[in-house]
OpenMM code with the backbone's topology and positions (N, CA, C; nanometers):
from openmm import Vec3, app, unit

residues = "MET THR GLU GLN GLN LYS GLN ILE ASP GLU ILE GLN LEU THR ASN ALA ALA TYR LYS ASP VAL LEU ARG SER GLU ALA GLY GLN ARG ILE LEU GLU ASP LEU SER ALA PHE CYS GLY GLU ASN ALA ASN PRO TYR VAL GLU GLY SER PHE ASP ARG THR ALA GLN LYS CYS GLY LYS LEU SER VAL ILE LEU HIS ILE ARG LYS ARG LEU SER SER GLU ASP LYS PRO LEU GLN SER THR VAL LYS ASN GLU ARG THR GLU".split()
positions = [
    Vec3(14.1793, -15.0708, 6.7875),
    Vec3(14.2740, -15.0370, 6.7425),
    Vec3(14.3833, -15.0271, 6.8313),
    Vec3(14.5187, -15.1123, 6.8374),
    Vec3(14.5724, -15.0814, 6.9895),
    Vec3(14.6652, -14.9158, 6.9638),
    Vec3(14.6972, -14.8828, 7.0459),
    Vec3(14.8262, -14.7955, 7.0862),
    Vec3(14.9489, -14.7557, 6.9379),
    Vec3(15.0145, -14.9283, 6.9707),
    Vec3(15.0913, -14.9607, 6.8836),
    Vec3(15.0821, -14.9354, 6.7444),
    Vec3(14.9535, -14.9947, 6.7020),
    Vec3(14.8961, -15.0051, 6.5853),
    Vec3(14.8879, -14.8039, 6.5038),
    Vec3(14.8206, -14.7363, 6.6254),
    Vec3(14.7546, -14.6250, 6.5782),
    Vec3(14.8992, -14.5503, 6.5549),
    Vec3(15.0052, -14.6111, 6.6047),
    Vec3(15.1815, -14.4896, 6.5759),
    Vec3(15.2049, -14.5814, 6.4451),
    Vec3(15.2232, -14.7116, 6.4287),
    Vec3(15.2887, -14.7676, 6.3437),
    Vec3(15.1984, -14.6734, 6.2173),
    Vec3(15.0471, -14.6814, 6.1921),
    Vec3(14.9559, -14.6033, 6.0984),
    Vec3(15.0201, -14.4808, 6.0206),
    Vec3(15.0629, -14.4184, 6.2030),
    Vec3(15.1221, -14.2284, 6.1958),
    Vec3(15.2297, -14.2517, 6.0874),
    Vec3(15.3353, -14.3223, 6.1230),
    Vec3(15.4906, -14.3574, 6.0751),
    Vec3(15.4552, -14.3585, 5.9116),
    Vec3(15.3918, -14.4265, 5.8622),
    Vec3(15.3291, -14.4965, 5.7740),
    Vec3(15.2984, -14.3738, 5.6876),
    Vec3(15.1734, -14.2944, 5.7013),
    Vec3(15.1186, -14.1781, 5.6762),
    Vec3(15.2053, -14.1094, 5.6822),
    Vec3(15.3299, -14.0368, 5.7573),
    Vec3(15.4063, -13.9391, 5.7677),
    Vec3(15.5117, -13.9536, 5.6462),
    Vec3(15.5609, -14.1196, 5.6020),
    Vec3(15.6633, -14.1306, 5.5252),
    Vec3(15.6417, -14.1350, 5.3970),
    Vec3(15.5027, -14.1835, 5.4170),
    Vec3(15.4139, -14.1479, 5.2594),
    Vec3(15.3952, -13.9785, 5.2195),
    Vec3(15.3918, -13.8961, 5.3057),
    Vec3(15.3569, -13.7409, 5.2829),
    Vec3(15.5197, -13.7128, 5.2524),
    Vec3(15.6429, -13.7094, 5.3010),
    Vec3(15.7849, -13.7469, 5.2926),
    Vec3(15.7755, -13.7523, 5.1396),
    Vec3(15.7465, -13.8554, 5.0810),
    Vec3(15.7832, -13.9240, 4.9569),
    Vec3(15.7019, -13.9080, 4.8558),
    Vec3(15.5719, -13.8537, 4.8634),
    Vec3(15.4672, -13.7754, 4.8116),
    Vec3(15.5972, -13.6134, 4.7500),
    Vec3(15.5293, -13.5806, 4.8941),
    Vec3(15.6421, -13.3884, 4.8158),
    Vec3(15.7842, -13.4356, 4.7802),
    Vec3(15.8708, -13.4933, 4.8477),
    Vec3(16.0048, -13.4867, 4.7697),
    Vec3(16.0621, -13.5882, 4.6866),
    Vec3(15.9704, -13.6262, 4.6513),
    Vec3(15.9926, -13.7279, 4.5007),
    Vec3(15.9620, -13.6479, 4.3791),
    Vec3(15.8624, -13.5245, 4.3772),
    Vec3(15.8347, -13.4375, 4.2637),
    Vec3(16.0038, -13.3905, 4.2167),
    Vec3(15.9601, -13.3352, 4.1220),
    Vec3(16.1218, -13.2594, 4.0625),
    Vec3(16.1411, -13.1211, 4.1449),
    Vec3(15.9793, -13.0654, 4.1890),
    Vec3(15.9906, -12.9670, 4.3119),
    Vec3(16.0644, -12.9796, 4.4170),
    Vec3(16.0418, -13.1109, 4.4615),
    Vec3(16.0692, -13.1679, 4.6108),
    Vec3(16.2067, -13.2227, 4.5885),
    Vec3(16.2599, -13.2908, 4.4775),
    Vec3(16.4249, -13.3305, 4.4575),
    Vec3(16.5040, -13.1833, 4.4416),
    Vec3(16.4511, -13.0524, 4.3811),
    Vec3(16.5342, -12.9199, 4.4515),
    Vec3(16.5457, -12.8997, 4.5696),
    Vec3(16.4452, -12.9158, 4.6409),
    Vec3(16.4453, -12.8739, 4.7253),
    Vec3(16.5285, -13.0089, 4.8409),
    Vec3(16.5067, -13.1273, 4.8224),
    Vec3(16.6107, -13.2022, 4.8663),
    Vec3(16.7617, -13.1796, 4.8846),
    Vec3(16.7971, -13.1246, 4.7241),
    Vec3(16.9499, -13.0960, 4.7259),
    Vec3(16.9686, -12.9710, 4.7900),
    Vec3(16.8690, -12.9004, 4.7853),
    Vec3(16.9310, -12.7320, 4.8462),
    Vec3(16.9256, -12.7873, 5.0325),
    Vec3(16.8217, -12.8639, 5.0750),
    Vec3(16.8659, -12.9280, 5.2141),
    Vec3(16.9951, -13.0061, 5.2135),
    Vec3(17.0146, -13.0721, 5.1529),
    Vec3(17.1499, -13.1829, 5.1574),
    Vec3(17.2785, -13.0240, 5.1952),
    Vec3(17.3104, -12.9309, 5.0781),
    Vec3(17.3940, -12.8563, 5.0627),
    Vec3(17.3913, -12.7677, 5.2163),
    Vec3(17.2999, -12.7712, 5.2524),
    Vec3(17.2522, -12.6695, 5.3590),
    Vec3(17.3127, -12.7240, 5.5075),
    Vec3(17.2543, -12.8847, 5.5135),
    Vec3(17.2854, -12.9905, 5.5982),
    Vec3(17.4422, -13.0279, 5.5836),
    Vec3(17.5215, -13.0179, 5.5031),
    Vec3(17.6435, -13.0412, 5.5241),
    Vec3(17.6261, -13.2200, 5.4628),
    Vec3(17.5387, -13.2451, 5.3971),
    Vec3(17.5107, -13.4153, 5.3764),
    Vec3(17.6690, -13.4657, 5.3723),
    Vec3(17.7084, -13.3878, 5.2284),
    Vec3(17.8899, -13.4643, 5.1885),
    Vec3(17.9990, -13.3993, 5.2721),
    Vec3(17.9958, -13.3616, 5.4021),
    Vec3(18.1038, -13.3150, 5.4420),
    Vec3(18.0812, -13.3781, 5.5703),
    Vec3(18.2344, -13.3111, 5.6277),
    Vec3(18.2628, -13.3542, 5.7862),
    Vec3(18.2270, -13.2392, 5.8331),
    Vec3(18.1387, -13.2787, 5.9650),
    Vec3(18.0828, -13.1718, 6.0442),
    Vec3(18.1921, -13.1546, 6.1475),
    Vec3(18.2491, -13.2346, 6.2128),
    Vec3(18.3745, -13.1504, 6.2482),
    Vec3(18.4715, -13.0560, 6.2290),
    Vec3(18.4643, -12.9559, 6.3515),
    Vec3(18.5284, -12.8516, 6.2876),
    Vec3(18.6854, -12.8602, 6.4656),
    Vec3(18.7444, -12.8474, 6.3814),
    Vec3(18.8779, -12.8461, 6.5218),
    Vec3(18.8638, -12.7310, 6.6302),
    Vec3(18.8683, -12.8056, 6.7216),
    Vec3(18.8573, -12.6610, 6.8188),
    Vec3(18.7368, -12.6169, 6.8555),
    Vec3(18.6290, -12.6689, 6.8223),
    Vec3(18.5514, -12.5867, 6.8200),
    Vec3(18.4085, -12.7235, 6.8466),
    Vec3(18.3892, -12.7449, 6.9877),
    Vec3(18.2268, -12.8065, 6.9956),
    Vec3(18.1244, -12.7582, 6.9656),
    Vec3(18.1088, -12.5884, 6.9975),
    Vec3(17.9790, -12.5347, 6.8987),
    Vec3(18.0093, -12.5346, 6.8581),
    Vec3(18.0592, -12.5162, 6.6991),
    Vec3(18.0100, -12.5138, 6.5725),
    Vec3(18.0194, -12.6989, 6.5116),
    Vec3(18.0999, -12.7948, 6.5961),
    Vec3(18.0566, -12.9264, 6.5336),
    Vec3(17.8903, -13.0139, 6.5753),
    Vec3(17.9034, -12.9240, 6.7227),
    Vec3(17.7280, -12.9810, 6.7718),
    Vec3(17.6424, -12.9327, 6.6540),
    Vec3(17.6540, -12.8170, 6.6062),
    Vec3(17.5470, -12.7311, 6.5342),
    Vec3(17.5527, -12.8212, 6.3856),
    Vec3(17.6588, -12.8794, 6.3300),
    Vec3(17.6989, -12.9047, 6.1933),
    Vec3(17.6042, -13.0644, 6.1969),
    Vec3(17.6366, -13.1187, 6.3300),
    Vec3(17.5814, -13.2393, 6.3079),
    Vec3(17.4344, -13.2659, 6.3657),
    Vec3(17.3658, -13.1494, 6.3937),
    Vec3(17.2554, -13.1149, 6.4353),
    Vec3(17.1935, -13.1076, 6.3016),
    Vec3(17.2834, -12.9831, 6.1911),
    Vec3(17.1781, -13.0398, 6.0959),
    Vec3(17.1814, -13.1287, 5.9990),
    Vec3(17.3005, -13.2106, 6.0587),
    Vec3(17.3060, -13.3025, 5.9200),
    Vec3(17.2489, -13.3975, 5.9997),
    Vec3(17.1519, -13.4084, 6.1135),
    Vec3(17.0617, -13.5399, 6.1770),
    Vec3(16.9108, -13.4661, 6.0836),
    Vec3(16.9606, -13.3615, 6.0569),
    Vec3(16.7906, -13.3357, 5.9672),
    Vec3(16.7753, -13.4050, 5.8582),
    Vec3(16.9112, -13.3840, 5.7375),
    Vec3(16.9297, -13.4283, 5.6319),
    Vec3(16.8952, -13.6161, 5.6428),
    Vec3(16.9549, -13.6321, 5.7817),
    Vec3(16.9630, -13.7771, 5.7739),
    Vec3(16.8175, -13.8430, 5.7874),
    Vec3(16.7602, -13.7876, 5.9170),
    Vec3(16.6552, -13.8253, 5.9103),
    Vec3(16.5558, -13.7992, 5.7760),
    Vec3(16.5400, -13.6939, 5.7403),
    Vec3(16.4656, -13.7058, 5.5962),
    Vec3(16.4723, -13.8327, 5.4987),
    Vec3(16.6310, -13.8221, 5.4643),
    Vec3(16.6663, -13.9150, 5.3661),
    Vec3(16.6210, -14.1042, 5.4510),
    Vec3(16.6139, -14.0825, 5.5658),
    Vec3(16.5458, -14.2218, 5.6326),
    Vec3(16.3907, -14.2174, 5.6194),
    Vec3(16.3375, -14.1213, 5.5996),
    Vec3(16.2260, -14.1242, 5.5605),
    Vec3(16.1501, -14.1793, 5.4485),
    Vec3(16.2725, -14.0989, 5.3414),
    Vec3(16.2231, -14.1905, 5.1951),
    Vec3(16.2854, -14.2693, 5.1690),
    Vec3(16.4007, -14.3130, 5.2291),
    Vec3(16.4068, -14.5162, 5.1854),
    Vec3(16.3207, -14.5902, 5.2685),
    Vec3(16.2435, -14.5667, 5.3324),
    Vec3(16.1881, -14.6522, 5.4329),
    Vec3(16.0788, -14.7213, 5.3114),
    Vec3(16.0591, -14.8405, 5.3634),
    Vec3(15.9498, -14.9496, 5.2747),
    Vec3(15.8067, -14.9778, 5.3914),
    Vec3(15.7132, -14.9788, 5.3060),
    Vec3(15.6300, -15.0507, 5.3652),
    Vec3(15.6413, -15.1706, 5.4389),
    Vec3(15.7270, -15.2222, 5.5145),
    Vec3(15.7322, -15.3007, 5.5871),
    Vec3(15.6774, -15.2944, 5.7733),
    Vec3(15.6795, -15.4278, 5.8318),
    Vec3(15.6145, -15.4453, 5.9378),
    Vec3(15.7199, -15.2998, 6.0553),
    Vec3(15.6353, -15.2449, 6.1022),
    Vec3(15.7091, -15.1446, 6.1855),
    Vec3(15.7589, -15.1646, 6.3412),
    Vec3(15.7298, -15.2569, 6.3741),
    Vec3(15.7064, -15.2159, 6.5462),
    Vec3(15.8151, -15.1753, 6.5998),
    Vec3(15.9487, -15.2672, 6.5277),
    Vec3(16.0986, -15.2088, 6.5413),
    Vec3(16.1034, -15.0358, 6.5508),
    Vec3(16.0720, -14.9484, 6.4405),
    Vec3(16.0566, -14.8210, 6.4091),
    Vec3(15.9963, -14.7342, 6.5335),
    Vec3(15.8994, -14.8204, 6.5544),
    Vec3(15.7843, -14.7798, 6.6815),
    Vec3(15.8323, -14.7220, 6.8154),
    Vec3(15.9853, -14.8707, 6.8000),
    Vec3(16.0373, -14.8626, 6.9718),
    Vec3(16.0726, -14.7391, 6.9452),
    Vec3(16.2037, -14.7326, 6.8054),
    Vec3(16.2845, -14.5961, 6.7997),
    Vec3(16.2741, -14.5043, 6.7721),
    Vec3(16.1670, -14.4615, 6.7614),
    Vec3(16.0827, -14.3608, 6.7319),
    Vec3(16.0915, -14.2699, 6.8426),
    Vec3(15.9900, -14.3580, 6.9885),
    Vec3(16.0391, -14.3237, 7.1183),
    Vec3(16.1800, -14.2808, 7.1359),
    Vec3(16.2598, -14.2543, 7.1176),
    Vec3(16.3707, -14.2516, 7.1802),
    Vec3(16.4670, -14.1956, 7.0734),
    Vec3(16.4564, -14.1267, 6.9821),
    Vec3(16.5075, -14.0237, 6.8881),
    Vec3(16.4545, -13.9110, 6.9256),
] * unit.nanometer
topology = app.Topology()
chain = topology.addChain("A")
for resn in residues:
    res = topology.addResidue(resn, chain)
    for name in ("N", "CA", "C"):
        topology.addAtom(name, app.Element.getBySymbol(name[0]), res)
């Protein structure tokens, strides 16, 4: 098995774990809480405060990462492996 195939398998297992945990009733409750905490539906910009804007953008990136994992499909992941290394 190549290193790239190992990475693809790991990504698929991780995506499946996200789905198993967060698609349950309890997982949906947690996801709603994280969405609110991370400001998923809010503008992260804070006028006059680069630090607060950066903090809010960081929090937002967490929920976006989770949503990306939940929406992933079991399709060829070669491009995903390349992207995972740079994110």
